[in-house]
C-alpha positions in Angstrom: -171.9 72.5 -237.7 -171.5 69.4 -240.0 -167.8 70.3 -240.5 -167.2 70.4 -236.8 -169.0 67.0 -236.4 -166.8 65.6 -239.1 -163.6 66.7 -237.4 -164.8 65.3 -234.1 -165.6 62.0 -235.9 -162.0 61.9 -237.2 -160.7 62.6 -233.7 -162.9 59.8 -232.2 -161.8 57.4 -234.9 -158.1 58.0 -234.1 -158.9 57.7 -230.4 -160.5 54.3 -231.0 -157.4 53.2 -233.0 -155.2 54.3 -230.1 -157.4 52.6 -227.5 -157.3 49.3 -229.4 -154.4 48.6 -227.0 -156.0 48.7 -223.6 -152.9 49.7 -221.7 -153.1 53.1 -223.4 -156.5 54.0 -221.8 -155.9 56.0 -218.6 -159.1 55.3 -216.6 -158.1 51.9 -215.2 -160.0 49.8 -217.8 -156.9 48.1 -219.0 -157.2 45.2 -216.5 -160.7 44.5 -217.7 -159.9 44.7 -221.4 -156.4 43.2 -221.5 -156.3 39.9 -223.4 -159.6 40.3 -225.1 -159.3 40.1 -228.8 -163.0 41.2 -229.2 -162.1 44.7 -227.9 -159.3 45.1 -230.3 -161.4 44.1 -233.3 -164.4 46.2 -232.1 -162.2 49.3 -231.6 -160.7 49.0 -235.0 -164.1 48.4 -236.7 -165.6 51.4 -234.9 -162.6 53.5 -235.9 -163.3 52.6 -239.6 -167.0 53.4 -239.1 -166.3 56.8 -237.5 -163.8 57.7 -240.2 -166.4 56.7 -242.8 -168.9 58.9 -241.0 -166.3 61.8 -241.1 -166.1 61.3 -244.9 -169.9 61.1 -245.2 -170.4 64.3 -243.3 -167.8 66.1 -245.4 -169.5 64.9 -248.5 -172.5 66.9 -247.5 -170.4 70.0 -247.8 -167.7 69.1 -250.5 -167.7 67.0 -253.6 -166.6 63.3 -253.4 -162.8 63.4 -253.7 -162.5 66.7 -251.9 -164.5 65.2 -249.0 -162.2 62.3 -248.7 -159.1 64.5 -248.8 -160.5 66.9 -246.2 -161.6 64.1 -243.9 -158.1 62.5 -244.2 -156.5 65.8 -243.4 -158.8 66.1 -240.4 -157.8 62.7 -239.3 -154.1 63.6 -239.6 -154.5 66.8 -237.5 -156.6 65.0 -234.9 -154.0 62.2 -234.7 -151.1 64.7 -234.3 -153.0 66.6 -231.6 -153.8 63.3 -229.8 -150.2 61.9 -230.0 -148.7 65.2 -228.8 -151.2 65.6 -225.9 -151.8 62.0 -224.8 -148.5 61.6 -222.9 -148.9 64.9 -221.1 -152.6 64.9 -220.3 -154.1 61.4 -221.1 -157.3 61.9 -219.2 -158.1 65.1 -221.1 -157.7 63.6 -224.6 -159.7 60.5 -223.7 -162.3 62.6 -221.8 -162.8 64.7 -225.0 -163.2 61.4 -226.9 -166.0 60.3 -224.5 -167.8 63.6 -225.3 -167.4 63.2 -229.1 -170.3 60.8 -230.0 -173.1 62.9 -228.4 -171.5 66.1 -229.8 -171.3 64.5 -233.3 -174.9 63.6 -233.2 -176.0 67.0 -231.9 -173.9 69.0 -234.4 -175.0 66.7 -237.3 -178.7 67.3 -236.4 -178.2 71.0 -236.0 -176.2 71.2 -239.3 -178.8 69.2 -241.2 -181.6 71.5 -240.0 -179.7 74.7 -240.9 -177.7 73.5 -243.9 
């Protein structure tokens, strides 16, 4: 459970990096976010936070350096999946990203109880 939460955190981190440019977000929010430097900074800061969460969740399962390598590999796989699917089906990849934070919380709690 914790491993899945970590992969979802890596996916959400890359989604936030991608969404730092508002014109890439498909739900019509670009007009409200365009020209706002605060959104770009916040999206990048949250991306770093979620990648750190991904590493922290993996460190519950693996040792220190291995946790960093596995989380980095998860980020690369998530980024590849996102970049390949975003031009074809942008609402689906961003829709999955919207579901990631509650799923990360639920899976982390379930994994903490059973792990």
